[in-house]
C-alpha positions in Angstrom: -29.9 -9.9 19.5 -26.9 -11.3 17.5 -23.8 -11.2 17.7 -20.4 -10.1 14.3 -16.8 -9.7 14.2 -16.1 -7.1 11.6 -12.7 -7.7 10.2 -10.5 -4.4 8.0 -8.0 -4.7 6.5 -6.1 -1.9 5.1 -4.0 -1.4 1.4 -0.4 -2.9 2.8 0.1 -4.3 6.5 -0.3 -1.4 8.7 -2.0 1.1 6.8 -5.3 1.3 9.2 -3.6 0.8 12.6 -2.9 3.6 14.8 -4.8 6.0 12.5 -8.1 6.5 15.2 -9.7 3.8 14.0 -10.6 2.3 17.1 -12.0 4.6 18.3 -13.8 5.1 15.2 -15.0 2.2 15.6 -16.5 3.3 19.2 -17.7 6.0 19.0 -20.2 5.4 15.7 -21.0 2.2 17.9 -21.8 4.1 21.3 -24.6 6.8 18.8 -26.1 4.4 17.9 -26.3 2.1 20.5 -24.6 -0.8 19.1 -22.3 -2.7 22.8 -19.3 -4.7 22.3 -14.5 -4.3 21.3 -13.0 -3.7 19.6 -8.6 -4.1 18.9 -5.6 -3.5 16.0 -4.4 -7.5 15.8 -0.9 -7.4 15.5 0.0 -10.6 13.3 -1.9 -9.0 10.8 -2.7 -5.1 10.7 -6.2 -6.1 10.8 -8.8 -4.2 12.4 -11.4 -6.3 14.4 -14.8 -5.5 15.8 -17.2 -8.2 17.7 -20.1 -6.9 18.9 -23.8 -7.2 19.9 -26.2 -6.3 17.6 -30.4 -6.3 16.5 -31.0 -8.3 13.7 -28.9 -8.3 10.6 -29.7 -5.3 8.5 -28.5 -3.5 11.6 -25.5 -5.6 11.5 -24.5 -4.2 8.2 -26.0 -0.4 9.0 -22.8 0.0 11.6 -20.2 -2.2 8.6 -21.0 0.5 6.2 -21.2 2.8 8.6 -17.4 2.9 9.7 -16.7 1.9 6.1 -17.9 4.8 4.6 -16.3 7.5 7.4 -15.5 10.7 7.0 -12.1 11.1 9.0 -9.6 12.6 6.6 -7.0 10.2 8.7 -9.2 6.6 7.9 -10.7 7.1 4.1 -9.2 5.4 1.4 -8.0 3.7 4.0 -10.2 0.7 4.1 -9.6 -2.2 1.9 -13.0 -2.6 1.8 -13.0 -5.5 -1.3 -10.9 -7.2 1.4 -12.3 -6.4 4.9 -15.2 -8.9 6.2 -18.9 -9.4 7.9 -19.2 -12.0 10.0 -22.3 -13.6 12.5 -20.4 -15.7 15.2 -22.5 -19.0 16.6 -21.7 -19.9 20.2 -22.8 -23.6 20.8 -24.1 -23.5 23.5 -25.4 -20.4 23.3 -24.1 -19.3 27.2 -20.5 -19.3 26.0 -21.5 -16.2 24.1 -19.8 -12.6 26.1 -21.7 -9.9 27.3 -20.3 -6.4 26.7 -20.7 -3.7 29.3 -20.7 -0.3 26.3 -18.0 -0.2 23.7 -15.3 -0.8 24.9 -11.7 -0.9 23.2 -9.1 -3.8 24.0 -5.4 -2.2 23.8 -1.9 -3.7 23.7 1.2 -3.8 25.8 2.1 -0.1 26.8 5.4 -0.7 23.7 3.2 -1.9 21.3 0.6 0.6 21.1 3.5 3.9 21.5 4.6 2.9 18.9 0.8 2.7 16.8 0.6 5.5 19.0 3.9 7.5 17.2 3.0 6.3 13.8 -0.6 7.8 13.7 0.9 11.2 14.0 3.5 10.1 11.7 0.8 9.5 9.7 -1.2 13.0 10.6 1.6 14.8 10.7 2.3 13.2 6.9 -1.6 15.0 5.8 -0.9 18.6 7.5 2.6 19.3 5.3 0.1 17.1 2.1 -2.9 20.0 2.4 0.3 22.6 3.5 2.1 22.7 0.4 -1.4 21.9 -1.5 -2.9 25.2 -0.5 0.4 26.6 -0.9 0.7 25.5 -4.6 -3.0 26.6 -5.5 -2.2 30.4 -3.7 0.1 30.4 -6.4 -1.0 29.1 -9.1 -4.5 31.8 -8.4 -1.5 34.4 -8.2 0.5 33.5 -11.1 -3.1 33.9 -12.8 -4.0 37.4 -11.8 -0.7 38.6 -12.5 0.1 37.1 -15.6 -3.4 38.5 -16.7 -1.9 41.9 -15.2 0.8 42.5 -17.2 -1.2 40.9 -20.4 -3.3 44.6 -19.3 -0.3 46.8 -19.4 0.4 45.0 -22.7 -1.9 46.6 -24.2 -2.1 49.9 -22.0 1.0 51.0 -20.6 -0.8 53.5 -19.1 -3.2 51.7 -16.8 -2.7 52.0 -12.8 -3.7 48.3 -12.1 -0.2 47.4 -10.1 1.0 43.6 -9.2 0.4 41.6 -6.9 3.1 39.0 -6.0 1.7 38.6 -2.1 1.4 35.0 -3.2 4.5 34.5 -4.6 6.5 36.3 -1.9 3.8 33.3 0.8 5.9 30.6 -1.6 9.1 32.1 -1.1 8.7 31.8 2.1 7.5 28.8 2.7 9.5 27.0 0.8 8.2 24.0 0.5 10.5 22.7 -2.4 14.0 21.5 -2.3 14.8 22.5 -6.0 16.2 25.8 -6.2 15.1 26.3 -10.1 11.0 28.1 -8.7 12.5 29.6 -5.7 15.1 30.8 -8.1 12.5 32.2 -10.4 9.7 33.4 -7.9 12.4 35.2 -6.0 13.2 36.6 -10.3 9.4 37.5 -10.4 8.7 39.5 -7.3 12.1 41.4 -8.5 10.7 42.2 -12.2 6.9 43.4 -11.2 8.0 45.4 -7.8 10.2 47.3 -11.1 7.4 47.6 -12.8 5.6 48.7 -9.8 8.0 51.4 -9.6 7.6 52.2 -13.1 3.5 52.3 -13.1 3.2 54.6 -10.1 6.0 57.6 -11.7 4.0 57.1 -14.4 6.7 56.9 -16.8 6.6 54.0 -18.6 6.6 56.1 -22.0 9.1 57.8 -24.4 12.5 56.8 -22.9 11.5 54.5 -20.0 8.9 52.2 -22.9 11.1 49.5 -23.9 12.5 49.2 -20.8 9.2 49.1 -19.3 8.1 46.4 -22.5 11.0 44.2 -21.9 9.6 44.0 -17.8 6.3 42.8 -18.9 8.0 40.2 -21.6 9.9 38.7 -18.3 7.0 38.6 -16.3 4.4 36.7 -18.6 7.4 34.1 -19.5 8.5 33.9 -16.4 4.8 32.6 -15.3 4.7 30.3 -17.6 7.4 29.0 -17.1 6.4 28.5 -13.2 3.5 27.4 -13.3 4.3 24.5 -15.1 6.0 23.8 -12.7 4.3 23.3 -10.2 2.7 19.8 -10.4 6.3 18.4 -10.6 6.8 20.8 -7.1 3.8 18.7 -5.2 5.7 14.8 -6.4 
């Protein structure tokens, strides 16, 4: 059996503390039958693991599994170039530590609370990014469908196709941006589509209302295009 030490570094001084990396290391170790300990290092922001493994191949396998974790909170946070794996030798051999399973070494209660709060903040940030990305994707898709509808109605004013603006309404309701211009544009788009639907349902898209209907379609297409261009700015 061999003793190995793994040191994991984040892409900044606190990037990997408070995100559950110690727990991830312990879970992986338990699955593959490795004993040892994992701890956060207060002085340098690293996460260190000391483990007892069968041989070098097993140590490298364990180390790489941690780097390749699918945990969304940890993915992309570990700096693989700065992280290190080192075989430890003890002289005399009886000085080598023994382990009872795989344990997490914790610091004082206040330090652990700070790390937990940092982790909670990162979880919230990730969830918020996910929420905004979903709204953005839904809005992009909705705007594409609305543009297709407007183009079809321009070609065939007697088409029974109507505008669906659920994605627009959801975006307005959730309002994931402080920029009021796109929200105002979405309100206008909703009103224009609602009015166009009313004309379609009444089948009054000819004679006296034909000009008004075509103008509505032109406005809808312009707004769809304008809002599509602003969505990347909203994400920032």
